MOPAC internal coordinates of N, CA, C and O (Angstrom, degrees):
PM7 1SCF
backbone

  N    0.0000 0     0.00 0     0.00 0    0    0    0
  C    1.4358 1     0.00 0     0.00 0    1    0    0
  C    1.5248 1   108.12 1     0.00 0    2    1    0
  O    1.2310 1   120.63 1   -50.28 1    3    2    1
  N    1.3058 1   116.39 1   129.72 1    3    2    1
  C    1.4513 1   119.72 1   179.74 1    5    3    2
  C    1.5142 1   110.24 1   -91.59 1    6    5    3
  O    1.2310 1   121.56 1   -28.75 1    7    6    5
  N    1.3113 1   114.62 1   151.25 1    7    6    5
  C    1.4506 1   120.79 1   179.22 1    9    7    6
  C    1.5188 1   108.06 1  -116.81 1   10    9    7
  O    1.2310 1   120.70 1   -45.33 1   11   10    9
  N    1.3078 1   116.26 1   134.67 1   11   10    9
  C    1.4544 1   119.25 1   177.25 1   13   11   10
  C    1.5174 1   108.44 1  -134.02 1   14   13   11
  O    1.2310 1   121.44 1   -33.49 1   15   14   13
  N    1.3162 1   114.84 1   146.51 1   15   14   13
  C    1.4519 1   120.78 1   177.97 1   17   15   14
  C    1.5189 1   108.32 1  -124.56 1   18   17   15
  O    1.2310 1   121.48 1   -26.26 1   19   18   17
  N    1.3078 1   114.78 1   153.74 1   19   18   17
  C    1.4550 1   120.46 1   178.70 1   21   19   18
  C    1.5126 1   108.28 1   -92.02 1   22   21   19
  O    1.2310 1   120.51 1   -57.13 1   23   22   21
  N    1.3253 1   116.64 1   122.87 1   23   22   21
  C    1.4495 1   121.80 1   178.52 1   25   23   22
  C    1.5223 1   107.90 1  -105.11 1   26   25   23
  O    1.2310 1   120.67 1   -73.50 1   27   26   25
  N    1.3283 1   116.33 1   106.50 1   27   26   25
  C    1.4617 1   121.60 1  -175.82 1   29   27   26
  C    1.5315 1   111.79 1   -64.48 1   30   29   27
  O    1.2310 1   120.48 1   144.42 1   31   30   29
  N    1.3119 1   116.68 1   -35.58 1   31   30   29
  C    1.4730 1   119.58 1  -178.79 1   33   31   30
  C    1.5252 1   110.23 1   -66.78 1   34   33   31
  O    1.2310 1   120.56 1   133.49 1   35   34   33
  N    1.3267 1   116.53 1   -46.51 1   35   34   33
  C    1.4664 1   120.81 1   177.98 1   37   35   34
  C    1.5209 1   110.25 1   -61.28 1   38   37   35
  O    1.2310 1   120.61 1   137.27 1   39   38   37
  N    1.3330 1   116.43 1   -42.73 1   39   38   37
  C    1.4681 1   121.18 1   179.34 1   41   39   38
  C    1.5279 1   110.66 1   -62.35 1   42   41   39
  O    1.2310 1   120.27 1   135.08 1   43   42   41
  N    1.3298 1   117.09 1   -44.92 1   43   42   41
  C    1.4650 1   121.01 1   178.84 1   45   43   42
  C    1.5226 1   110.63 1   -62.01 1   46   45   43
  O    1.2310 1   120.27 1   138.44 1   47   46   45
  N    1.3326 1   117.09 1   -41.56 1   47   46   45
  C    1.4712 1   120.32 1   178.94 1   49   47   46
  C    1.5239 1   111.15 1   -63.12 1   50   49   47
  O    1.2310 1   120.05 1   140.72 1   51   50   49
  N    1.3269 1   117.52 1   -39.28 1   51   50   49
  C    1.4635 1   120.64 1   177.76 1   53   51   50
  C    1.5266 1   110.88 1   -65.80 1   54   53   51
  O    1.2310 1   120.65 1   141.57 1   55   54   53
  N    1.3185 1   116.35 1   -38.43 1   55   54   53
  C    1.4659 1   119.91 1   177.41 1   57   55   54
  C    1.5329 1   110.36 1   -64.67 1   58   57   55
  O    1.2310 1   120.74 1   139.34 1   59   58   57
  N    1.3154 1   116.19 1   -40.66 1   59   58   57
  C    1.4688 1   120.69 1   177.94 1   61   59   58
  C    1.5284 1   110.24 1   -63.06 1   62   61   59
  O    1.2310 1   120.81 1   136.68 1   63   62   61
  N    1.3444 1   116.06 1   -43.32 1   63   62   61
  C    1.4667 1   120.47 1   179.09 1   65   63   62
  C    1.5208 1   111.32 1   -64.26 1   66   65   63
  O    1.2310 1   120.72 1   152.96 1   67   66   65
  N    1.3275 1   116.22 1   -27.04 1   67   66   65
  C    1.4625 1   120.68 1   179.80 1   69   67   66
  C    1.5225 1   111.38 1   -82.28 1   70   69   67
  O    1.2310 1   120.23 1   176.72 1   71   70   69
  N    1.3359 1   117.17 1    -3.28 1   71   70   69
  C    1.4522 1   120.02 1   174.73 1   73   71   70
  C    1.5207 1   115.42 1   107.80 1   74   73   71
  O    1.2310 1   119.68 1  -176.53 1   75   74   73
  N    1.2877 1   118.22 1     3.47 1   75   74   73
  C    1.4639 1   120.40 1   177.91 1   77   75   74
  C    1.5242 1   107.93 1   -82.76 1   78   77   75
  O    1.2310 1   120.71 1   -44.50 1   79   78   77
  N    1.3453 1   116.25 1   135.50 1   79   78   77
  C    1.4705 1   119.54 1  -177.87 1   81   79   78
  C    1.5255 1   110.44 1   -61.41 1   82   81   79
  O    1.2310 1   119.79 1   -33.06 1   83   82   81
  N    1.3277 1   118.00 1   146.94 1   83   82   81
  C    1.4639 1   122.48 1  -170.91 1   85   83   82
  C    1.5353 1   114.98 1   -51.86 1   86   85   83
  O    1.2310 1   119.40 1   133.10 1   87   86   85
  N    1.3272 1   118.75 1   -46.90 1   87   86   85
  C    1.4694 1   119.83 1  -178.64 1   89   87   86
  C    1.5205 1   111.42 1   -63.64 1   90   89   87
  O    1.2310 1   120.25 1   140.84 1   91   90   89
  N    1.3180 1   117.13 1   -39.16 1   91   90   89
  C    1.4654 1   121.32 1   178.13 1   93   91   90
  C    1.5143 1   111.18 1   -67.02 1   94   93   91
  O    1.2310 1   120.28 1   137.80 1   95   94   93
  N    1.3341 1   117.07 1   -42.20 1   95   94   93
  C    1.4633 1   121.87 1  -179.96 1   97   95   94
  C    1.5281 1   110.44 1   -63.10 1   98   97   95
  O    1.2310 1   120.57 1   137.95 1   99   98   97
  N    1.3354 1   116.52 1   -42.05 1   99   98   97
  C    1.4630 1   120.33 1   179.57 1  101   99   98
  C    1.5309 1   111.22 1   -67.67 1  102  101   99
  O    1.2310 1   120.18 1   141.55 1  103  102  101
  N    1.3340 1   117.27 1   -38.45 1  103  102  101
  C    1.4677 1   120.44 1   178.49 1  105  103  102
  C    1.5316 1   110.81 1   -65.48 1  106  105  103
  O    1.2310 1   121.21 1   136.88 1  107  106  105
  N    1.3343 1   115.29 1   -43.12 1  107  106  105
  C    1.4770 1   119.60 1   178.56 1  109  107  106
  C    1.5249 1   110.23 1   -62.39 1  110  109  107
  O    1.2310 1   120.47 1   134.07 1  111  110  109
  N    1.3273 1   116.71 1   -45.93 1  111  110  109
  C    1.4620 1   121.04 1  -179.04 1  113  111  110
  C    1.5244 1   110.82 1   -62.97 1  114  113  111
  O    1.2310 1   119.84 1   139.70 1  115  114  113
  N    1.3248 1   117.90 1   -40.30 1  115  114  113
  C    1.4622 1   121.03 1   179.71 1  117  115  114
  C    1.5329 1   110.85 1   -65.44 1  118  117  115
  O    1.2310 1   120.00 1   135.54 1  119  118  117
  N    1.3230 1   117.61 1   -44.46 1  119  118  117
  C    1.4693 1   120.91 1   179.16 1  121  119  118
  C    1.5285 1   111.08 1   -65.42 1  122  121  119
  O    1.2310 1   120.83 1   140.12 1  123  122  121
  N    1.3223 1   116.01 1   -39.88 1  123  122  121
  C    1.4655 1   119.54 1   178.08 1  125  123  122
  C    1.5253 1   110.35 1   -63.71 1  126  125  123
  O    1.2310 1   120.63 1   138.96 1  127  126  125
  N    1.3177 1   116.41 1   -41.04 1  127  126  125
  C    1.4603 1   121.17 1   178.46 1  129  127  126
  C    1.5277 1   110.60 1   -64.01 1  130  129  127
  O    1.2310 1   120.04 1   136.25 1  131  130  129
  N    1.3385 1   117.53 1   -43.75 1  131  130  129
  C    1.4688 1   121.24 1   177.78 1  133  131  130
  C    1.5228 1   111.22 1   -61.26 1  134  133  131
  O    1.2310 1   120.70 1   137.86 1  135  134  133
  N    1.3202 1   116.26 1   -42.14 1  135  134  133
  C    1.4661 1   120.63 1   179.84 1  137  135  134
  C    1.5266 1   110.76 1   -63.19 1  138  137  135
  O    1.2310 1   120.58 1   132.71 1  139  138  137
  N    1.3187 1   116.50 1   -47.29 1  139  138  137
  C    1.4667 1   120.96 1  -178.82 1  141  139  138
  C    1.5288 1   110.27 1   -63.66 1  142  141  139
  O    1.2310 1   120.43 1   134.25 1  143  142  141
  N    1.3234 1   116.78 1   -45.75 1  143  142  141
  C    1.4698 1   120.12 1  -177.71 1  145  143  142
  C    1.5271 1   112.71 1   -64.86 1  146  145  143
  O    1.2310 1   120.13 1   151.90 1  147  146  145
  N    1.3303 1   117.35 1   -28.10 1  147  146  145
  C    1.4661 1   118.81 1  -179.01 1  149  147  146
  C    1.5253 1   112.76 1   -90.75 1  150  149  147
  O    1.2310 1   119.55 1   171.07 1  151  150  149
  N    1.3411 1   118.47 1    -8.93 1  151  150  149
  C    1.4585 1   120.85 1  -175.69 1  153  151  150
  C    1.5203 1   115.61 1  -121.05 1  154  153  151
  O    1.2310 1   119.99 1   175.59 1  155  154  153
  N    1.3053 1   117.63 1    -4.41 1  155  154  153
  C    1.4577 1   120.85 1  -179.13 1  157  155  154
  C    1.5294 1   108.71 1  -102.50 1  158  157  155
  O    1.2310 1   121.06 1   -47.98 1  159  158  157
  N    1.3205 1   115.58 1   132.02 1  159  158  157
  C    1.4623 1   120.32 1   179.73 1  161  159  158
  C    1.5284 1   109.92 1   -72.79 1  162  161  159
  O    1.2310 1   121.42 1   -40.62 1  163  162  161
  N    1.3207 1   114.89 1   139.38 1  163  162  161
  C    1.4605 1   120.09 1   176.51 1  165  163  162
  C    1.5295 1   109.05 1   -92.19 1  166  165  163
  O    1.2310 1   120.69 1    -8.12 1  167  166  165
  N    1.3181 1   116.28 1   171.88 1  167  166  165
  C    1.4641 1   120.65 1   177.12 1  169  167  166
  C    1.5277 1   110.46 1   -60.76 1  170  169  167
  O    1.2310 1   120.38 1   142.47 1  171  170  169
  N    1.3337 1   116.87 1   -37.53 1  171  170  169
  C    1.4649 1   118.93 1   179.26 1  173  171  170
  C    1.5320 1   110.91 1   -70.22 1  174  173  171
  O    1.2310 1   119.78 1   145.81 1  175  174  173
  N    1.3360 1   118.02 1   -34.19 1  175  174  173
  C    1.4691 1   120.78 1   174.47 1  177  175  174
  C    1.5267 1   110.25 1   -60.46 1  178  177  175
  O    1.2310 1   120.75 1   134.79 1  179  178  177
  N    1.3072 1   116.17 1   -45.21 1  179  178  177
  C    1.4624 1   121.36 1  -178.78 1  181  179  178
  C    1.5299 1   110.58 1   -67.60 1  182  181  179
  O    1.2310 1   120.12 1   139.91 1  183  182  181
  N    1.3295 1   117.38 1   -40.09 1  183  182  181
  C    1.4690 1   120.73 1   177.96 1  185  183  182
  C    1.5254 1   110.53 1   -62.16 1  186  185  183
  O    1.2310 1   120.26 1   138.22 1  187  186  185
  N    1.3311 1   117.12 1   -41.78 1  187  186  185
  C    1.4546 1   121.21 1   178.35 1  189  187  186
  C    1.5224 1   110.78 1   -64.24 1  190  189  187
  O    1.2310 1   120.68 1   138.77 1  191  190  189
  N    1.3134 1   116.30 1   -41.23 1  191  190  189
  C    1.4619 1   121.00 1   178.16 1  193  191  190
  C    1.5248 1   110.94 1   -63.80 1  194  193  191
  O    1.2310 1   120.04 1   137.80 1  195  194  193
  N    1.3334 1   117.54 1   -42.20 1  195  194  193
  C    1.4690 1   120.96 1   176.88 1  197  195  194
  C    1.5291 1   110.87 1   -60.70 1  198  197  195
  O    1.2310 1   120.86 1   139.34 1  199  198  197
  N    1.3204 1   115.97 1   -40.66 1  199  198  197
  C    1.4611 1   120.24 1   178.29 1  201  199  198
  C    1.5251 1   110.75 1   -64.01 1  202  201  199
  O    1.2310 1   120.40 1   135.71 1  203  202  201
  N    1.3162 1   116.84 1   -44.29 1  203  202  201
  C    1.4682 1   120.94 1   178.16 1  205  203  202
  C    1.5270 1   111.27 1   -61.56 1  206  205  203
  O    1.2310 1   120.47 1   139.20 1  207  206  205
  N    1.3208 1   116.70 1   -40.80 1  207  206  205
  C    1.4704 1   120.80 1   179.28 1  209  207  206
  C    1.5266 1   110.26 1   -65.30 1  210  209  207
  O    1.2310 1   120.21 1   139.03 1  211  210  209
  N    1.3249 1   117.21 1   -40.97 1  211  210  209
  C    1.4701 1   120.83 1   179.09 1  213  211  210
  C    1.5255 1   110.57 1   -62.79 1  214  213  211
  O    1.2310 1   120.30 1   138.69 1  215  214  213
  N    1.3285 1   117.03 1   -41.31 1  215  214  213
  C    1.4628 1   120.87 1   178.04 1  217  215  214
  C    1.5234 1   110.48 1   -64.12 1  218  217  215
  O    1.2310 1   120.44 1   135.99 1  219  218  217
  N    1.3258 1   116.77 1   -44.01 1  219  218  217
  C    1.4648 1   120.56 1   178.98 1  221  219  218
  C    1.5245 1   111.24 1   -64.03 1  222  221  219
  O    1.2310 1   120.04 1   144.74 1  223  222  221
  N    1.3223 1   117.52 1   -35.26 1  223  222  221
  C    1.4600 1   121.37 1   177.56 1  225  223  222
  C    1.5290 1   110.82 1   -63.64 1  226  225  223
  O    1.2310 1   120.58 1   136.60 1  227  226  225
  N    1.3256 1   116.49 1   -43.40 1  227  226  225
  C    1.4659 1   120.78 1   178.61 1  229  227  226
  C    1.5287 1   110.32 1   -64.22 1  230  229  227
  O    1.2310 1   120.62 1   136.71 1  231  230  229
  N    1.3231 1   116.42 1   -43.29 1  231  230  229
  C    1.4723 1   119.89 1   178.77 1  233  231  230
  C    1.5238 1   111.34 1   -63.23 1  234  233  231
  O    1.2310 1   120.62 1   139.83 1  235  234  233
  N    1.3230 1   116.42 1   -40.17 1  235  234  233
  C    1.4633 1   120.36 1   179.28 1  237  235  234
  C    1.5196 1   110.83 1   -65.81 1  238  237  235
  O    1.2310 1   120.29 1   138.03 1  239  238  237
  N    1.3206 1   117.05 1   -41.97 1  239  238  237
  C    1.4692 1   120.32 1   177.31 1  241  239  238
  C    1.5222 1   110.76 1   -61.78 1  242  241  239
  O    1.2310 1   120.16 1   138.34 1  243  242  241
  N    1.3180 1   117.30 1   -41.66 1  243  242  241
  C    1.4653 1   120.88 1   178.61 1  245  243  242
  C    1.5273 1   110.49 1   -64.01 1  246  245  243
  O    1.2310 1   120.35 1   139.52 1  247  246  245
  N    1.3222 1   116.93 1   -40.48 1  247  246  245
  C    1.4623 1   121.00 1   178.42 1  249  247  246
  C    1.5276 1   110.95 1   -63.08 1  250  249  247
  O    1.2310 1   120.59 1   137.62 1  251  250  249
  N    1.3260 1   116.47 1   -42.38 1  251  250  249
  C    1.4660 1   120.87 1   179.51 1  253  251  250
  C    1.5247 1   110.26 1   -63.31 1  254  253  251
  O    1.2310 1   120.39 1   137.01 1  255  254  253
  N    1.3358 1   116.86 1   -42.99 1  255  254  253
  C    1.4703 1   120.51 1   178.72 1  257  255  254
  C    1.5267 1   109.91 1   -62.38 1  258  257  255
  O    1.2310 1   119.94 1   136.28 1  259  258  257
  N    1.3315 1   117.72 1   -43.72 1  259  258  257
  C    1.4700 1   120.78 1   177.85 1  261  259  258
  C    1.5253 1   111.19 1   -60.04 1  262  261  259
  O    1.2310 1   120.83 1   138.15 1  263  262  261
  N    1.3258 1   116.03 1   -41.85 1  263  262  261
  C    1.4761 1   119.88 1   178.79 1  265  263  262
  C    1.5326 1   110.85 1   -63.94 1  266  265  263
  O    1.2310 1   120.37 1   137.66 1  267  266  265
  N    1.3170 1   116.91 1   -42.34 1  267  266  265
  C    1.4660 1   120.25 1   178.94 1  269  267  266
  C    1.5215 1   111.46 1   -64.34 1  270  269  267
  O    1.2310 1   120.51 1   138.43 1  271  270  269
  N    1.3186 1   116.64 1   -41.57 1  271  270  269
  C    1.4743 1   120.24 1   178.31 1  273  271  270
  C    1.5170 1   110.05 1   -64.25 1  274  273  271
  O    1.2310 1   120.22 1   135.99 1  275  274  273
  N    1.3262 1   117.18 1   -44.01 1  275  274  273
  C    1.4651 1   120.59 1   179.41 1  277  275  274
  C    1.5244 1   111.16 1   -63.02 1  278  277  275
  O    1.2310 1   120.77 1   136.39 1  279  278  277
  N    1.3250 1   116.14 1   -43.61 1  279  278  277
  C    1.4656 1   120.58 1   179.94 1  281  279  278
  C    1.5315 1   110.17 1   -63.60 1  282  281  279
  O    1.2310 1   120.81 1   136.81 1  283  282  281
  N    1.3254 1   116.06 1   -43.19 1  283  282  281
  C    1.4643 1   119.85 1   178.23 1  285  283  282
  C    1.5274 1   110.45 1   -61.33 1  286  285  283
  O    1.2310 1   120.33 1   137.50 1  287  286  285
  N    1.3167 1   116.98 1   -42.50 1  287  286  285
  C    1.4568 1   121.16 1   177.93 1  289  287  286
  C    1.5239 1   111.95 1   -61.72 1  290  289  287
  O    1.2310 1   120.71 1   137.71 1  291  290  289
  N    1.3257 1   116.25 1   -42.29 1  291  290  289
  C    1.4669 1   119.95 1   178.07 1  293  291  290
  C    1.5200 1   111.41 1   -63.78 1  294  293  291
  O    1.2310 1   120.70 1   136.45 1  295  294  293
  N    1.3159 1   116.26 1   -43.55 1  295  294  293
  C    1.4683 1   119.97 1  -179.97 1  297  295  294
  C    1.5282 1   110.08 1   -63.71 1  298  297  295
  O    1.2310 1   120.21 1   136.44 1  299  298  297
  N    1.3214 1   117.20 1   -43.56 1  299  298  297
  C    1.4726 1   120.41 1   178.64 1  301  299  298
  C    1.5270 1   110.26 1   -62.87 1  302  301  299
  O    1.2310 1   120.34 1   139.78 1  303  302  301
  N    1.3030 1   116.96 1   -40.22 1  303  302  301
  C    1.4582 1   120.98 1   177.71 1  305  303  302
  C    1.5160 1   112.06 1   -63.55 1  306  305  303
  O    1.2310 1   120.60 1   138.08 1  307  306  305
  N    1.3258 1   116.46 1   -41.92 1  307  306  305
  C    1.4670 1   120.20 1   177.95 1  309  307  306
  C    1.5258 1   111.59 1   -65.95 1  310  309  307
  O    1.2310 1   120.50 1   139.47 1  311  310  309
  N    1.3129 1   116.65 1   -40.53 1  311  310  309
  C    1.4710 1   120.36 1   178.21 1  313  311  310
  C    1.5305 1   109.50 1   -62.90 1  314  313  311
  O    1.2310 1   120.34 1   135.09 1  315  314  313
  N    1.3170 1   116.95 1   -44.91 1  315  314  313
  C    1.4720 1   121.17 1   178.18 1  317  315  314
  C    1.5271 1   110.40 1   -60.76 1  318  317  315
  O    1.2310 1   120.84 1   136.48 1  319  318  317
  N    1.3197 1   116.01 1   -43.52 1  319  318  317
  C    1.4655 1   120.20 1   179.25 1  321  319  318
  C    1.5220 1   110.97 1   -63.44 1  322  321  319
  O    1.2310 1   120.18 1   137.72 1  323  322  321
  N    1.3309 1   117.27 1   -42.28 1  323  322  321
  C    1.4646 1   120.79 1   178.60 1  325  323  322
  C    1.5260 1   110.52 1   -63.37 1  326  325  323
  O    1.2310 1   119.56 1   138.24 1  327  326  325
  N    1.3318 1   118.44 1   -41.76 1  327  326  325
  C    1.4648 1   121.76 1   177.21 1  329  327  326
  C    1.5393 1   110.75 1   -62.24 1  330  329  327
  O    1.2310 1   121.17 1   139.27 1  331  330  329
  N    1.3265 1   115.36 1   -40.73 1  331  330  329
  C    1.4524 1   119.93 1   179.29 1  333  331  330
  C    1.5269 1   111.01 1   -64.38 1  334  333  331
  O    1.2310 1   121.38 1   135.03 1  335  334  333
  N    1.3356 1   114.97 1   -44.97 1  335  334  333
  C    1.4688 1   119.80 1   179.21 1  337  335  334
  C    1.5345 1   110.52 1   -64.04 1  338  337  335
  O    1.2310 1   120.58 1   137.60 1  339  338  337
  N    1.3175 1   116.50 1   -42.40 1  339  338  337
  C    1.4712 1   121.33 1  -178.99 1  341  339  338
  C    1.5248 1   110.67 1   -64.03 1  342  341  339
  O    1.2310 1   120.74 1   138.29 1  343  342  341
  N    1.3385 1   116.20 1   -41.71 1  343  342  341
  C    1.4682 1   118.42 1  -178.14 1  345  343  342
  C    1.5280 1   110.94 1   -75.44 1  346  345  343
  O    1.2310 1   119.35 1   159.74 1  347  346  345
  N    1.3231 1   118.85 1   -20.26 1  347  346  345
  C    1.4581 1   122.20 1   178.12 1  349  347  346
  C    1.5108 1   112.38 1   -79.55 1  350  349  347
  O    1.2310 1   120.96 1   155.67 1  351  350  349
  N    1.3183 1   115.76 1   -24.33 1  351  350  349
  C    1.4693 1   119.68 1  -176.13 1  353  351  350
  C    1.4841 1   112.16 1   -80.80 1  354  353  351
  O    1.2310 1   120.10 1   180.00 1  355  354  353

C-alpha cells in the first residue's frame, strides 16, 4: 500500500508556475490542504473503526447465540407440549 501526503507548498508552487498569481496560488493551496486534512481518514481513524467493527462482530455473534438458544428452548418446549398432549389423548 502506498502512502501519499499533500504538500501545500509544492502545490502552491505548481499553481504559480502555471500562471496563477502568488497570493491566489497560496490561498488555493491552503484551502485544498484544509479540505484534504478534514476529509481524509488517518491511521488512527481506521484503527478506531476496526476496533468498533470487532466489538460489533462480538455483539452480533452473542445475539445470534442467544437467538439460537431461545429457538432451541422454544422447540424443546413445543415438543414437550406435543408429547404431553399426545399422552393425554
